[in-house]
VMD Tcl script that builds the backbone (N, CA, C; Angstrom):
set m [mol new atoms 192]
animate dup $m
set s [atomselect $m all]
$s set {name element resname resid chain x y z} {
  {N N MET 1 A 112.026 87.474 124.248}
  {CA C MET 1 A 113.186 88.543 125.208}
  {C C MET 1 A 113.213 86.522 125.345}
  {N N ALA 2 A 112.705 86.305 125.642}
  {CA C ALA 2 A 112.538 84.517 126.139}
  {C C ALA 2 A 114.306 83.897 125.892}
  {N N VAL 3 A 115.031 84.506 124.372}
  {CA C VAL 3 A 116.064 83.376 124.016}
  {C C VAL 3 A 117.086 84.916 124.424}
  {N N ILE 4 A 117.078 85.847 124.399}
  {CA C ILE 4 A 118.192 87.100 124.550}
  {C C ILE 4 A 118.428 87.606 125.800}
  {N N PHE 5 A 117.280 87.921 126.493}
  {CA C PHE 5 A 117.164 88.966 128.120}
  {C C PHE 5 A 117.821 87.594 128.751}
  {N N GLU 6 A 116.953 86.613 129.121}
  {CA C GLU 6 A 116.492 85.618 129.837}
  {C C GLU 6 A 118.229 84.956 130.381}
  {N N PRO 7 A 119.250 84.819 128.932}
  {CA C PRO 7 A 120.698 84.905 128.816}
  {C C PRO 7 A 121.471 84.841 129.437}
  {N N MET 8 A 120.875 86.510 128.646}
  {CA C MET 8 A 121.951 87.125 129.186}
  {C C MET 8 A 121.860 87.409 131.110}
  {N N THR 9 A 120.940 87.126 131.489}
  {CA C THR 9 A 120.384 87.593 132.498}
  {C C THR 9 A 121.195 86.659 133.763}
  {N N VAL 10 A 121.594 85.544 132.806}
  {CA C VAL 10 A 121.446 84.229 133.472}
  {C C VAL 10 A 123.439 84.256 133.422}
  {N N TRP 11 A 124.015 84.898 132.459}
  {CA C TRP 11 A 125.398 85.213 132.126}
  {C C TRP 11 A 125.965 85.877 133.455}
  {N N LEU 12 A 125.073 87.073 133.704}
  {CA C LEU 12 A 125.695 88.439 134.122}
  {C C LEU 12 A 124.768 88.387 135.891}
  {N N GLU 13 A 124.831 86.701 136.110}
  {CA C GLU 13 A 124.446 86.584 137.445}
  {C C GLU 13 A 123.212 86.832 138.003}
  {N N ILE 14 A 122.602 87.154 137.625}
  {CA C ILE 14 A 121.129 88.368 137.870}
  {C C ILE 14 A 120.428 87.227 137.920}
  {N N TYR 15 A 120.398 85.720 137.368}
  {CA C TYR 15 A 119.167 85.443 137.230}
  {C C TYR 15 A 119.136 83.487 137.062}
  {N N ASN 16 A 119.402 82.723 138.264}
  {CA C ASN 16 A 119.811 81.643 138.493}
  {C C ASN 16 A 118.288 80.557 137.167}
  {N N LEU 17 A 118.808 79.856 136.922}
  {CA C LEU 17 A 117.488 78.739 136.043}
  {C C LEU 17 A 117.860 77.356 137.398}
  {N N ASP 18 A 116.353 77.010 137.524}
  {CA C ASP 18 A 116.540 75.286 138.443}
  {C C ASP 18 A 115.422 74.792 138.093}
  {N N ASN 19 A 116.099 74.337 137.118}
  {CA C ASN 19 A 114.670 73.019 135.763}
  {C C ASN 19 A 113.553 74.001 135.163}
  {N N TRP 20 A 114.469 75.135 134.186}
  {CA C TRP 20 A 113.667 75.296 133.414}
  {C C TRP 20 A 114.345 75.743 131.760}
  {N N ARG 21 A 113.565 75.450 130.876}
  {CA C ARG 21 A 114.618 76.040 129.684}
  {C C ARG 21 A 114.082 77.556 129.457}
  {N N TYR 22 A 115.158 77.859 127.927}
  {CA C TYR 22 A 114.291 79.092 127.938}
  {C C TYR 22 A 113.237 79.173 127.513}
  {N N ILE 23 A 112.498 78.491 126.602}
  {CA C ILE 23 A 112.089 78.344 125.702}
  {C C ILE 23 A 110.612 77.809 126.537}
  {N N TYR 24 A 110.449 77.493 127.036}
  {CA C TYR 24 A 109.429 77.589 128.229}
  {C C TYR 24 A 109.034 79.124 128.959}
  {N N SER 25 A 109.468 79.726 128.661}
  {CA C SER 25 A 109.367 81.054 128.994}
  {C C SER 25 A 108.335 81.827 127.460}
  {N N PHE 26 A 108.371 81.697 126.512}
  {CA C PHE 26 A 108.281 81.819 125.369}
  {C C PHE 26 A 106.433 82.098 125.705}
  {N N PRO 27 A 106.024 81.343 125.878}
  {CA C PRO 27 A 104.317 80.988 125.684}
  {C C PRO 27 A 103.854 82.418 126.815}
  {N N ILE 28 A 105.174 82.451 128.100}
  {CA C ILE 28 A 103.969 82.944 128.851}
  {C C ILE 28 A 104.434 84.396 128.562}
  {N N TYR 29 A 105.333 85.178 127.779}
  {CA C TYR 29 A 105.255 85.991 126.934}
  {C C TYR 29 A 104.508 86.607 126.026}
  {N N ILE 30 A 103.893 85.527 125.885}
  {CA C ILE 30 A 102.828 85.779 124.351}
  {C C ILE 30 A 101.803 86.155 125.479}
  {N N ILE 31 A 101.732 85.436 125.929}
  {CA C ILE 31 A 100.053 85.319 127.006}
  {C C ILE 31 A 100.456 86.719 127.819}
  {N N LYS 32 A 101.417 86.748 128.455}
  {CA C LYS 32 A 101.112 88.440 129.183}
  {C C LYS 32 A 101.107 89.603 127.759}
  {N N ALA 33 A 102.068 89.372 126.495}
  {CA C ALA 33 A 101.588 90.511 125.599}
  {C C ALA 33 A 100.009 90.802 125.274}
  {N N VAL 34 A 99.131 89.520 125.195}
  {CA C VAL 34 A 97.579 89.308 124.636}
  {C C VAL 34 A 97.321 90.096 126.089}
  {N N VAL 35 A 97.548 90.217 127.114}
  {CA C VAL 35 A 96.238 90.339 128.618}
  {C C VAL 35 A 96.549 91.607 128.607}
  {N N ILE 36 A 97.703 92.506 128.567}
  {CA C ILE 36 A 98.422 93.720 128.259}
  {C C ILE 36 A 97.551 94.299 127.147}
  {N N LYS 37 A 97.674 93.786 126.165}
  {CA C LYS 37 A 96.765 94.381 124.526}
  {C C LYS 37 A 95.490 94.786 124.719}
  {N N TRP 38 A 94.549 93.413 125.829}
  {CA C TRP 38 A 93.346 93.856 126.166}
  {C C TRP 38 A 92.690 94.953 126.965}
  {N N LEU 39 A 93.762 94.662 127.811}
  {CA C LEU 39 A 93.490 95.759 128.659}
  {C C LEU 39 A 93.835 97.072 128.742}
  {N N VAL 40 A 95.103 97.666 127.561}
  {CA C VAL 40 A 94.658 98.809 126.767}
  {C C VAL 40 A 93.655 99.272 126.269}
  {N N ASP 41 A 93.345 98.145 125.251}
  {CA C ASP 41 A 91.774 97.819 124.215}
  {C C ASP 41 A 90.844 98.451 125.017}
  {N N GLU 42 A 90.480 97.561 125.678}
  {CA C GLU 42 A 89.233 97.457 127.071}
  {C C GLU 42 A 89.333 98.974 127.956}
  {N N PHE 43 A 90.193 99.042 128.457}
  {CA C PHE 43 A 90.266 100.340 129.169}
  {C C PHE 43 A 90.634 101.212 128.953}
  {N N ILE 44 A 91.599 101.355 128.225}
  {CA C ILE 44 A 92.205 103.022 128.091}
  {C C ILE 44 A 91.784 103.514 127.297}
  {N N LEU 45 A 91.738 102.761 126.074}
  {CA C LEU 45 A 91.051 103.075 124.608}
  {C C LEU 45 A 89.625 103.466 124.365}
  {N N LYS 46 A 88.721 103.098 125.523}
  {CA C LYS 46 A 87.276 102.177 125.389}
  {C C LYS 46 A 87.248 103.824 125.931}
  {N N LYS 47 A 88.345 103.939 127.506}
  {CA C LYS 47 A 87.772 105.791 128.148}
  {C C LYS 47 A 87.725 106.616 127.347}
  {N N ALA 48 A 89.117 106.689 127.004}
  {CA C ALA 48 A 89.176 107.682 125.934}
  {C C ALA 48 A 88.455 108.024 124.747}
  {N N SER 49 A 87.472 107.087 124.250}
  {CA C SER 49 A 86.917 107.488 123.064}
  {C C SER 49 A 85.469 107.738 123.808}
  {N N ARG 50 A 84.741 107.422 124.892}
  {CA C ARG 50 A 84.012 107.637 125.529}
  {C C ARG 50 A 83.970 109.279 126.070}
  {N N ASP 51 A 85.890 109.870 126.584}
  {CA C ASP 51 A 85.625 111.442 126.911}
  {C C ASP 51 A 85.527 112.252 125.511}
  {N N GLY 52 A 86.230 111.660 124.492}
  {CA C GLY 52 A 86.043 112.249 123.325}
  {C C GLY 52 A 87.432 112.697 122.974}
  {N N SER 53 A 88.509 112.118 123.958}
  {CA C SER 53 A 89.737 112.445 123.900}
  {C C SER 53 A 90.766 111.642 122.888}
  {N N LEU 54 A 89.970 110.618 122.403}
  {CA C LEU 54 A 90.780 109.623 121.638}
  {C C LEU 54 A 91.574 110.491 119.970}
  {N N LEU 55 A 89.926 110.881 119.596}
  {CA C LEU 55 A 90.573 111.772 118.472}
  {C C LEU 55 A 91.801 112.853 118.487}
  {N N HIS 56 A 92.224 113.429 119.871}
  {CA C HIS 56 A 92.979 114.005 119.548}
  {C C HIS 56 A 94.395 113.546 119.962}
  {N N LEU 57 A 94.316 112.367 120.506}
  {CA C LEU 57 A 95.605 111.347 121.122}
  {C C LEU 57 A 95.967 110.893 119.468}
  {N N PHE 58 A 95.131 110.902 118.673}
  {CA C PHE 58 A 95.080 109.780 117.015}
  {C C PHE 58 A 95.664 111.027 116.322}
  {N N HIS 59 A 95.554 112.415 116.441}
  {CA C HIS 59 A 96.324 114.186 115.926}
  {C C HIS 59 A 97.294 114.265 116.566}
  {N N GLY 60 A 97.795 113.733 117.497}
  {CA C GLY 60 A 99.207 113.841 118.515}
  {C C GLY 60 A 99.009 114.925 118.653}
  {N N HIS 61 A 97.829 115.305 118.999}
  {CA C HIS 61 A 97.715 116.750 120.746}
  {C C HIS 61 A 96.886 115.334 121.573}
  {N N ILE 62 A 97.822 115.621 122.964}
  {CA C ILE 62 A 96.829 115.649 124.383}
  {C C ILE 62 A 96.555 116.534 124.711}
  {N N HIS 63 A 95.268 116.625 125.463}
  {CA C HIS 63 A 95.104 117.766 125.720}
  {C C HIS 63 A 94.220 117.148 127.619}
  {N N TRP 64 A 95.102 117.810 128.305}
  {CA C TRP 64 A 94.756 117.232 130.033}
  {C C TRP 64 A 93.658 118.324 130.759}
}
mol reanalyze $m
mol bondsrecalc $m
mol representation Tube
mol addrep $m
């Protein structure tokens, strides 16, 4: 993302870089991905397993 979408947004004049290099964003994207993965594992998957709905998710059936 840091080397694909950020340059594209600069080229489209959506985003303006001031004293920033694209590579600086790379660790931020990694940290964001790790935090989101942790949140999903911690809250959504644990809640689904407590409710018994996790098995339905893995079998391709979602029951509301």
